N, C-alpha and C positions, 0 to 999 in steps of 0.2 A: 503494501499498500505506501502509495505517496507521502512523503512529511514533509517534502519542503523542495528548496532546489537545492542540488547536489552538485559544488563546485569543486575543483581543483584544489588540492590545500601545499599551502607553504612548508618547502621543508618536510614536507610527508608528515606534518602534524596535522592530524582527523581533529577537528573540532564541532563539537554539537551547540549548538544555541537551543534554549528551550521557550515559550511563551507558552507561561501557564496561564489556567483557565482561571480570573477573579473573582466568578460570579454562577454556577455549575447553574446550566439551565437555564442562563438568560437568554430573554429572547433578543436581545442585542451583541451587537462586537464589536469592539473599540477597535481599530488598527495601535499597535503598543509601540507608541514612541518612545519608553525607554528602552528598549531591547533594540530595537531596531537604530535608534542612536548608536548604541555602541557597537552595535553590527557594521554599520556602516562606516565607523573609524575603523574596525579592523580590517574590512575591506578596502580601504585607501591606503591600508597598509601596507599589504599584499598578502592576506589572510583569507584563506575559501573555508566553507564549512556549511556543516547539514543544520537546518532548522528544523523541528520539531516543535509544530504548530499543535499545541494542544487546545486553545481557545475555539477556533475558529472548525477545528474539526470535533470537537466533544468529544476525544478520546477520556475513555475513564481510568480509573487505577489501575485494573488488570491490562489494559493496552500501551499504558504504561510504562506498566513493570518488564510487560513481555518484551517492546522496543529495547527497554535499555539491558536485556540479558542478552537479546539476540544480535546489538550490535555495540560495536569494540571502538573506544573513542580515548583520545589523550586526554583532552580537556573536555568537561562540560560545564553553560556557564548560564545562568539564568539570576533572576531576581522577583521579589514578590513584595507588598505591603506587609509590614507588620500581621493586619489582623489573619493572615492565612499563617502563623508561626507553626500550625500543628501539621499542616501538609504538607507543607518545603521541609520541615524534618523529618517526613515519612519520605521526601522524595530524593533527599541528599543519602540516608540513609539506603535508600530502596539501590540507589548507585551505586553503594560500595558494598552493598551486600553482594551484589554479582560482576561488579566490573572494579573491584578493591583498588586498583591500580590506575583507574582515570582520577584526574586531578578533578578538584570541583569548587569552583569559584562561584561565588553567590553576590546579587548585588540588592539596591534599590532599598528600601526603610525596612525591612528585616534585616538586613544587617549593619546599616546606617546608625541604627538608636542602640542595638545592644548586641556589640561585637564579638565582647568579650561568653557572654551568655549563650550567644550561639554556636561557637565554637565550642562550649563548654557540653554543651548537649545536643553538637552531630557532629558527625566526621566531615565536614567541611573544609578543605584546605587553604581557604584565602577567603575571605568577607572583605568585601570591598565598602570604605566607609568616605559618602559621596558622590561627587561624579562619578560615571563608572569607565568612559569610554579611554580616559588614556592610562589611569591606572588599572584595571581589568588587561588591556593592554600589554603594558609594563610588567604585570605578575606573570602572565605568560611567556613571554618573551625571559623572563626572568630563569623561568624556569625549564624552558626549554634549551636554551642557553646555559642552564647548571649555573646562574649564580644566587648572588644571597638576594632574599625577601624582605633584607633591611634597607634595602636601599631603594627601596617601594612605596615613596609618600601614598596613602591615603588605603591602605591596607590594614588587615589582623588577620596572623596566621599561627600556627604552630609551628615551632623550630625542632630542632630535632630529639632536645631533650622532652617534646611534649609541653613544654611553656608557650602558653601565650605571650605575642609580642603584637603591641599596636604602634601602628607605625605613626610617624606624625604625618600629620594631617595634609594633604596637598593643596595648594594656594591654588587657586581658580584664575584662568585665564583670562582673555576675551572671548565673549559666546559666540562672538562673530567668528572665529577662528575656526570652528568643527564644519564640518563639511553638510553638506544636506541630506535631510536624510533620504536615501535609496529604498524605495519601498519594493523593488521586483522580486526581491526575498520573499514576500507574501503575497499572497492568493488577493491582489485587491480586489477585483470583482466579486470574491466571493461577499470581503467584507463590506463594498458598498452597496450589495446586493441584501444585506439585511436592513432592521429598519432603525435610522440613525438616531440616536440618542441628543442628537444637537441640531436637529430637523428643523427646518420650515415646512411645519405641516400644509401648511395653504399653498406649497408650490405642487407639482404633480412629478417632480424627477426631482432628486435630491441628492447630487454627488457629493457628499460631504469629507471631506480631506482634513489631516487635523496638521496644527504646525505648531514649533517651540520658538519663540519670539521672546522667551524670559526665563531667568533662574533665580534662584536664592531666595530668601526670604528677608524684608525690611521689618518687621512687624513682632515676630514669635509672639504668636498667641499661647496661652499657658495651657489650651488644647489638642494643639497640632503639633505632630513633626512629620516630615517628609526629606527625601533623600536628598536636597539643598540647604535644611535647617540651619547647618554651620556656615554656609555662604551668604555676602553679600550682592544684593540685588542689584542686575543685571540685565538690560535688557539690550539687542540687536538693533542694527539702524535698519531706519526704514528701507533703505536700497537693500539691504540685503534680504528683508523680509518681502518686498515685491518681485524680488528673484526668487525664492522660493516659490511665491503664489503660481510667476508668473509657470512656473515648471510644472508645478500640479493640474493647472488649466491644461497646458499644451499636451503632458504624456498621459494623463488621468484623467482626463474630462472633469475637471472639479466646479460644481457650479456652488459649489459652498464652503467654507475656511473656517474651522473652529482653529481660537487660537488658545490651544491646549495649554494654558500655563493657569498657574496658582492664582498666580497675579501678572495679566498680560500688561494692564496700564496702572501705574502708582497714581498720575498727576493727569490734568485735564489738559496742560501742554502736552506730553506725551501722545497721547492720545488726539491729540490734534494732529500733530506733524504724522502719525501716521495715517489719517484719513484726509490728511492733503496727498501724501505719497499716493495713495490708490487711486485719488482723482486723478492726480496729474499722470499716473501711467496707462491708465486709460483700462483698466481692466475692470471686467463687469461679474462681479460677482458677490454673493452674502456672505457676510460673517459675524460671527460671537464673539463674545470676548468676556474676560472676569475683569473688574474695575474693583475698586476701593466705595467701600459706603460713603467716602465724605469725597470723592473726586473732585469734584469743583470746590466747595467749600475750604479744602488744602491750599489751593488754589487763589485761592478767594475772590473766587470768582460767582458770581449772581445773577440772577433777571438776564438782559440781552448777553452778558459776555457767555453764560454755562447755555444759554439755549442757542450763540453760535456754534460752539464747539459740537453741541448736538447733533445741531442741522446737521452739519458739517458728517457724524459721526452716520448719520441716517441717508447723505448723498452719495457716501462709499460703500455704501451695500449692509450697512451695520443693521439687522434687525432685533437682535436679542443682547441683552446682556446683565449677566451675574452677578449681584454684589454680597453678603455675606451679612446680613441683620444679627443673628445670632440670639442678640435676646434685648428686650426693649426694656430693660432696668438699667441704670446708669451704673448700678454698682457692681451688677455681675459683672456690663461690660467693662470693668475696671480690673477687675478680678481673670477678666479673660485677657489681660495688656492689648484690647481691640486700637487703644486709641481713636475711639470716635466715641461723637458726641448722638443721641438716642436720636433727637431731630434732624440728624443727616440726612437718616434714611430717609425720610417723605419728601423732604424736601430734592434731594436726588433723584427717586421715584416719579415726582413730579414733572421734572426737567423731562426726561427720558419718556414722560409719556404725552408730554406735549406734540413733541415731535413721532411719534408712532413709533418707538424702540421698545420691544416689548421686555418687561424686567424679569426676573428670578431672584431668589434670595432662598435661605436658608435661616434656620434655631438650629440652637440647642438647649436642650433642656434638662438638668441634673445636677447644677454645680450648688455646694453645701449650704450655701444661703437660699437657694430656691423654696419658693413655697407658692401656695395658691396664686395670692395676689399677684408676685412674679409673672409666672405664667400668663397670668389675665394680661399684666400690660405687655407683653410680648405678642399679645396677638393681639392686640389694641391697635399695633403700631400695623404689622398685618388685615387690618381692617379699616384702620383708615388708609391705606395702599392700594386696597383690593387686588393682594397680591400673597394667591396660595403657595406657601414656603415649605419645604424639604425640610420634614421632620425629624430631626435625631437627638440621638442623649447623649450624656457627654461619657466618652470612653477613652479612660486615662490611659495614655499610651508613653510608653521609654521615651525617654530623654525632654518631656514635657513634666512643667512645673505642677501641673494636677498626677500626674503620674509619680514626683517625691512628693506631691502631698498625700498621696494614699498610703505609701508606705509609711509617712512617717505615723499618720492615723493609726498603721496596723492592720487598714483593709485590705493590702496586696503585703503577704508574707511569703509567699512560694512562687515567686516570678514566673517559672516556668510553666506550673500547675495554670497560673491567670492568664499567662499569653497564649494557653491549648484552650483555655475555657471560649473567650470573646469571638465576639463573631462581626459584627456590624455594628456601627450607627443609629440603626434602628431595634436595635434591641438595648434592653437595662442588662448591662452585661455586670455593672458595678453601682449600687446606688449609694450616695454619697450627703444625699436631704436626709432633711429630718421626717420626711414623708414616706410614706408607703409606696410598694411598685404599683398597689390599685389606684392608690389618692392622685398619681404624678399620670397615670393613666387618664382615669376619670377628667381631670382637669382639663389636660388635651382636646380627648373628645369634646369639652365643652366649647372650649374655643375654636376648632377644628368643625365642628357643627355649625358655628355660627358661620364661618366662611366658607363654608360649604352651601348654606341655605343663599347667603348673601349674593353670592356668585354665581348660583343655582348651575352647581356644579356635579350633581346627580350621584354623590360617592355614597356608599355602605358604610359604616363604622369601621370596618374591616380594611379599607383602602383609606381611613385618615393617612396611618404613617407611615405602610406598607402599600403604596398607590399602584402597583401594578394592573391593576383594574382597570384603568380610564386614559392609559398613556395614550393610544392610538383611537379612544372611543371619540365620535361627534360631542365636542362642547358645546353645551348647552349653551346661550348667551342673553340676559335681559337686560332691558333698560333698570338704572339704579338712581336712586334721588340724589340728583345732582346735588342739595345742599349738604348731603354727609360726605357724599365720594367724588372726585372728578374724574372720569372715568374715558376713556378712548374701546374703539374695539376690540383693538389687538391687545390691551395691557393685561392677559393672563395665557402663560404660558406653562406649558406640562415636563418640558425639556426636564430641569434638573429635580422638579419634587417628584415626580414619577421615576426616575431612576436613580440618581446618586445614592450613591451607598446603599444599595439594596441589596438583600441576601435573599438568592430567588433558590429553590430548592428543586434539584435537575439531578440530574445526571452527575456523578461523581467522576472533580479533574484534578 
C-alpha cells in the first residue's frame, strides 16, 4: 500500500517522516505545516525520505505497527502536541520494539515542553526543543557522521552513560531564510477534497492552503504552550509571503489562503502592510488570519483610522479573523497574562462587522477564581458581540504558569500519569476552581443557550461545546433587535467554534 512519496536517499540513509493523526475520526484533515517545513528543509539539504501519512489515510495502530515492523529505517522523525503524549509514547516504544537500532527523533510541543520527562518515559533518542528544521537536521547529520550530539543546539538526548543531556537552546534566525514549504510530499488533492476547517462556506469551490507568516510568542499566556514558546515574535516580509501565495495559487490552484499562525498580525500597522502588498500584487484570493483582540487600540487607532485598515483587509480578500476573548472578567484576564482590556473585544468586533469581515473567538473557563458570575460575564461579552465562541476548559500544560501552579497546589503529583490522562480542552481534565464539574457545565449551558436562542442556531445542548453537529449544516439567521446588538449578515462563523480543539471518536490513529 502506498504510504507517501519514496525518494532516493542521501548517503544511503533511510529516513521516515510520520504525520500523526491529531483527531482520530475527524471529518476534516489539515495539511501539516510543521512536519512539512522540516521535510522541506531536509530536502533542500539533499536528503530524500519516505512519508507515512497516518492522518490522511486514517491508519489505525495495528497498521502503523505492522508497517514499522516490516520496514527498516535509519531514522524516524515525527512530532505532535502534548495532549497526544500517551499515543506518542506508544509510537516511540513500538518503533524501538521492532526496530531497536532505528534512531527516533521527536519534536513539536510534546518534546519542547517536557524534554527530560519524555526521555525518561520513552526510548526516544533525541528530542527537539523549539524550532525543528535546523536542530533535527543537525542531529541526523551528527549521528550519521558519528559526531557528538553535544554540539547540536536545541536538542536533548541520552549520552553513552544513559544520562540525559539538555543542550543550549538554539538562537532563532530570520524566519524569511527558511525555504517555502514543498507540498509535493503530500497528497494535496486528497487534503483539499476534505471539508475545510477554515473555508468560506458561502463559496461553492474552496481550495484552502495554509501558510506560515510568523513564529514566536510575544505575550506568553499562562495557559498556553507551543513549540515557539521561548522564541521572540518574528514575522515574514510581505514580499516573501506574497511570493509563496503566488506559488500556492499557480501550483495548487488555491482559492483561499489560511494564515496558519498562532498570531498572524500583532498590530494594525503589520496587517495594513500585508493588505497593501496583496492589493499591489493583483492576486485574487480569500484569506483569514488570527489577530490580537486589541489589534487597533494597541496602535492607538480608532474611528476612521481603524475602519481604514479594516476596509483594506476586506478589499485584499480577508473574510474571516479570529481573536481570543478567553474571559469577560478582567481579573481572570490578568491571571492569564493576556495583556488586554475586556472593552477591546467589543470595539474590535464592531470594527470588523462594519466592513463585513466575520469574527471568531474562543473562551477558556476554569481558572481558580472562576465563578458563576465570571462565566456569566464572559457570555455577556459574546452576547453583546453576537459571536458564538469556541468553548474550552483550562488545561494546564507543561511549561506554563498554570501547570506550575497546579504542581505547587498538589493538583498534579505524577506528571506522567497526568499527561497520559489528558485529552483536549473541551473536556474538564483538571478542575482548579471551587465549583463542581456539574455546576461549571450547567452555568456554561445557561450562557450558551442564550446565545443559541439569540442567534437562532438550532443547536441542542449536546453541541454547545462539542460542536460537530452543526459545522456544515445550514445556518439559520433572523433579524436581531438593533437596540441590543448591531449585526450584519455575515457576523457569525462556525469555523473556529466547530473545529478547534475538538476530540472526536473514531478509528484509532
